[in-house]
C-alpha positions, 0 to 999 in steps of 0.5 A: 724809564718807569715814569715814561711808561706810566705817562704813556699808559696814562695817555692811552687811558685818557684816549680810551676814556675820551673814546668811551665818552664819545661812544656814550654820547652817541649812544644817548643820542641814538636812544633819544632818536629811537624813542622819537621814532617809536613815538611817531610810529605809535602816532601813525598806528593810532591815526590808522585806527581812526582811518579804519573806524571812519572807513567802517562808518562810511561803509555802513552808510553806503550799505544803508543807502543801498538798502533804501535804493532797493526798497525804492526800486521795489516800490516803483517796480523798477527791479 
């Protein structure tokens, strides 16, 4: 009778260990996926920074064109 109980306990322990192994593999996979998402997000944030810098440069150029146009209008007495 005790052998039967011991075998039954061993079978349950093996199932628990198998389930735990599956959960650990899944956790490792999810950890890798989150790391990949974080790296991708960092890349997007960096790209947004580059776009903001480019936008600022274009705005500066447009302001310069506006100043030149105003100066030309004043010289030609168009304003």
